[in-house]
C-alpha positions as CSV (number, residue, x, y, z in Angstrom):
1,M,-0.1,0.0,-0.1
2,I,1.3,3.6,-0.8
3,N,0.4,5.9,1.8
4,I,-0.3,9.4,1.8
5,R,1.0,11.5,4.8
6,S,-1.3,13.9,6.8
7,D,0.5,17.4,7.3
8,R,1.1,16.0,10.9
9,E,3.3,13.3,10.0
10,I,5.0,15.4,7.4
11,S,5.8,17.6,9.8
12,I,7.3,14.7,12.2
13,M,9.3,13.7,9.0
14,K,10.8,17.1,8.7
15,K,12.4,16.5,12.0
16,A,13.4,13.4,11.4
17,G,14.8,14.7,8.2
18,E,16.6,17.5,10.1
19,I,18.7,15.2,12.3
20,N,19.7,12.9,9.4
21,Y,21.0,16.4,7.6
22,L,22.8,17.5,10.6
23,T,24.5,14.3,11.0
24,H,25.6,14.1,7.5
25,L,27.3,17.9,8.3
26,E,28.9,16.8,11.5
27,L,30.2,13.8,9.7
28,R,31.9,16.0,7.0
29,K,34.1,17.6,10.1
30,Y,36.0,14.0,10.4
31,L,36.4,12.8,6.8
32,K,40.3,12.9,6.9
33,P,43.0,10.1,6.3
34,G,43.0,8.0,9.1
35,I,40.3,8.1,10.7
36,T,38.4,4.5,11.3
37,T,35.1,3.8,9.8
38,E,33.8,2.9,13.5
39,K,34.7,6.1,14.8
40,L,32.5,7.9,12.3
41,N,29.9,5.2,13.4
42,D,30.1,6.1,16.9
43,I,30.3,9.6,16.2
44,A,26.8,9.6,14.2
45,D,25.4,7.4,16.8
46,K,25.9,9.8,19.5
47,F,25.0,12.9,17.6
48,I,21.7,11.4,16.1
49,R,20.5,10.2,20.0
50,R,21.7,13.7,21.4
51,H,19.2,15.4,19.2
52,G,16.5,13.4,19.8
53,G,16.5,10.7,16.9
54,K,17.2,6.9,17.0
55,P,20.0,5.5,14.7
56,T,17.4,2.8,12.7
57,C,20.2,1.2,10.8
58,L,21.3,-0.5,14.1
59,N,20.2,-3.9,14.4
60,Y,17.6,-3.4,11.2
61,E,17.1,-7.2,9.7
62,G,20.6,-7.6,11.6
63,F,22.8,-5.0,10.3
64,P,25.3,-4.5,13.1
65,K,26.0,-0.3,13.0
66,S,24.2,2.6,13.1
67,I,25.1,3.9,9.5
68,C,26.4,2.3,6.5
69,I,30.2,3.4,4.9
70,S,31.0,2.2,1.5
71,I,34.5,2.4,0.0
72,N,35.4,2.6,-3.7
73,D,33.8,-0.6,-4.9
74,E,31.8,-0.7,-2.2
75,V,28.1,0.4,-3.7
76,V,26.0,0.2,-0.5
77,H,25.9,-1.3,3.4
78,G,29.6,-1.1,4.1
79,I,29.6,-2.5,7.7
80,P,32.2,0.1,9.8
81,S,35.1,-1.2,11.1
82,N,38.5,-0.3,12.3
83,R,39.1,0.0,8.5
84,K,40.9,3.5,8.4
85,L,40.1,6.1,5.2
86,K,42.8,7.0,2.8
87,D,43.7,9.5,0.4
88,G,42.0,9.1,-2.7
89,D,39.4,6.9,-1.2
90,V,35.7,7.3,-2.4
91,V,33.3,7.1,0.6
92,S,29.5,6.9,0.7
93,I,27.7,7.3,3.6
94,D,24.2,6.2,4.2
95,F,21.6,6.1,7.2
96,C,18.4,6.6,8.3
97,T,16.9,8.4,11.2
98,E,14.1,7.7,13.2
99,Y,12.2,10.5,15.2
100,N,8.8,9.7,17.0
101,G,8.0,6.9,15.0
102,Y,8.6,8.5,11.4
103,Q,11.7,7.6,9.4
104,S,14.4,9.7,7.2
105,D,17.1,8.0,5.0
106,S,19.7,9.7,3.1
107,A,23.2,9.1,1.5
108,N,26.2,11.1,0.2
109,T,29.5,10.3,-1.6
110,Y,32.8,12.0,-0.6
111,I,36.1,11.8,-2.0
112,I,39.1,12.0,0.7
113,G,41.9,14.1,-0.6
114,S,42.6,13.8,-4.2
115,A,41.3,11.3,-6.9
116,S,41.4,11.2,-10.5
117,K,39.3,13.2,-13.0
118,E,37.1,10.5,-13.8
119,V,36.6,9.2,-10.1
120,V,35.7,13.4,-9.2
121,N,33.5,13.4,-12.4
122,L,31.5,9.9,-11.0
123,V,31.0,11.7,-7.6
124,E,29.7,15.0,-9.2
125,N,27.7,13.2,-12.0
126,T,25.9,10.8,-9.5
127,K,25.1,14.0,-7.3
128,K,23.8,15.8,-10.5
129,A,21.5,12.7,-11.8
130,L,19.9,12.9,-7.9
131,Y,18.6,16.3,-8.5
132,I,17.6,15.5,-12.1
133,G,15.5,12.8,-10.9
134,L,14.3,15.0,-8.1
135,S,13.2,17.3,-11.3
136,Q,10.4,15.3,-11.9
137,I,8.6,15.0,-9.2
138,K,5.1,16.7,-8.9
139,P,1.6,15.3,-8.6
140,G,0.7,13.8,-11.7
141,A,4.4,13.0,-13.0
142,K,5.0,9.0,-13.3
143,I,7.8,6.8,-11.4
144,G,9.1,5.8,-14.6
145,D,9.9,9.8,-15.2
146,I,12.2,9.8,-12.5
147,G,14.5,7.0,-13.1
148,N,14.2,7.7,-16.7
149,A,15.7,11.1,-16.2
150,I,18.5,9.4,-14.0
151,E,19.2,6.9,-16.7
152,T,19.5,9.5,-19.3
153,F,21.8,11.7,-17.8
154,A,24.1,8.7,-16.3
155,H,24.8,7.3,-19.7
156,E,25.5,10.6,-21.4
157,H,28.0,11.0,-18.7
158,G,29.3,7.2,-19.4
159,L,28.2,5.9,-16.2
160,S,26.2,2.9,-15.4
161,V,23.0,2.6,-13.5
162,V,22.7,-0.1,-10.8
163,E,19.4,-2.0,-11.7
164,D,19.5,-4.5,-8.6
165,L,19.0,-1.6,-6.0
166,V,15.9,1.2,-6.2
167,G,15.1,3.9,-4.0
168,H,11.6,3.8,-2.1
169,G,8.6,4.9,-0.1
170,V,9.3,5.9,3.5
171,G,7.3,6.5,6.5
172,T,6.9,4.4,9.5
173,D,9.4,1.8,8.1
174,I,12.3,2.4,5.9
175,H,11.3,0.9,3.2
176,E,7.8,1.2,2.2
177,E,5.9,0.9,-1.2
178,P,6.5,2.1,-3.9
179,D,9.9,1.2,-5.5
180,V,11.9,3.9,-7.2
181,P,14.1,2.6,-9.8
182,N,17.0,4.9,-11.0
183,Y,16.2,3.6,-14.7
184,G,12.9,3.2,-16.6
185,Q,10.7,4.7,-19.4
186,K,8.9,8.1,-19.3
187,G,5.1,7.9,-18.5
188,T,5.3,4.5,-16.5
189,G,4.8,3.4,-13.2
190,I,2.8,4.7,-10.6
191,T,1.5,8.4,-10.3
192,L,2.7,10.8,-8.0
193,K,0.6,12.4,-5.7
194,K,0.6,15.0,-3.0
195,G,1.9,13.6,0.4
196,M,3.6,10.7,-1.1
197,V,7.2,10.6,0.7
198,I,9.9,8.9,-1.3
199,A,13.6,8.2,-1.0
200,V,15.4,8.8,-4.5
201,E,18.7,7.5,-4.6
202,P,21.0,6.6,-7.6
203,M,23.7,4.5,-7.2
204,L,26.3,5.1,-10.2
205,N,29.3,3.0,-11.2
206,L,32.4,4.1,-13.5
207,G,32.6,0.4,-14.6
208,T,30.1,-2.3,-15.1
209,K,26.4,-2.0,-13.6
210,D,26.8,-5.5,-12.0
211,I,26.9,-6.0,-8.2
212,C,27.6,-8.9,-5.9
213,I,27.5,-9.2,-2.0
214,L,30.5,-10.2,0.3
215,D,30.5,-13.1,2.7
216,D,29.3,-10.8,5.2
217,D,25.9,-10.8,3.6
218,W,25.6,-7.1,3.8
219,T,28.4,-4.9,1.9
220,I,27.5,-5.1,-2.1
221,V,30.1,-4.4,-4.5
222,T,31.0,-3.4,-8.3
223,E,31.7,-6.8,-10.0
224,D,34.3,-5.2,-11.7
225,G,35.9,-3.7,-8.9
226,M,35.6,0.0,-10.6
227,P,34.2,2.7,-7.9
228,S,30.8,3.5,-7.2
229,A,28.8,6.9,-6.2
230,H,25.6,7.0,-4.3
231,F,23.3,10.0,-3.1
232,E,20.1,10.2,-1.8
233,H,17.5,12.5,-0.5
234,T,13.8,12.0,1.4
235,V,11.2,13.9,-0.6
236,V,7.7,14.9,0.1
237,V,5.5,15.5,-3.2
238,T,3.7,18.9,-2.7
239,E,1.4,21.0,-4.6
240,D,3.4,21.8,-7.3
241,G,6.7,19.7,-7.0
242,Y,8.6,18.5,-4.2
243,E,10.4,19.3,-0.9
244,I,13.5,17.6,0.0
245,L,13.1,16.5,3.8
246,T,16.7,15.4,4.8
247,G,18.5,18.5,3.6
248,D,19.0,21.6,1.1
249,K,18.8,22.2,-2.6
250,E,22.6,22.2,-3.0
């Protein structure tokens, strides 16, 4: 079932989104060579709780940490550990925050230090792809309009689109209906309506779109070992467009 959220629910989700956004801003202060992903996890966990939220990822279907940190060829669901960040690493940070029973979900990708031009382009164009997808959102538009815009932009810039992982609805659970693919045909899929809340999250690769999962049963990597980038916002469909609940329109 696809839920239409009331003004009261959306106001709570805005608070969940604000905590999520502020946590991302806090983590940016520490993204330097030498810090462990475990330390970043602890910083995020404490920050979320201090601001009245809960780190939803912790113990979600058995996930052992509060945030996901995926590095280089890791697409999503990387588990924080004693691994240290290095110069040139591509680091995607993705997590969900609950506030008063409602969720928010967002992701950002960063380059630690310097990297090749093609890697910089991967990260910059994945972020642009997110906003190009979001620009399609308004009442009466179709889910396929979002995915088509993202896919078209990605292919124009020589990037592949991960098709086995998609965006989703957000509400009292992290993952709700509908699915929001990062590919598709214009004019297809469900019709967007005011009050729907969805997470749009392009995951683009420098190489093949194919992915596989590691032995930890969580970390998903590119099959060819090439870098991946991931950006995500939770948004609500408004009367004439959309509103981002997890940050500013950067």
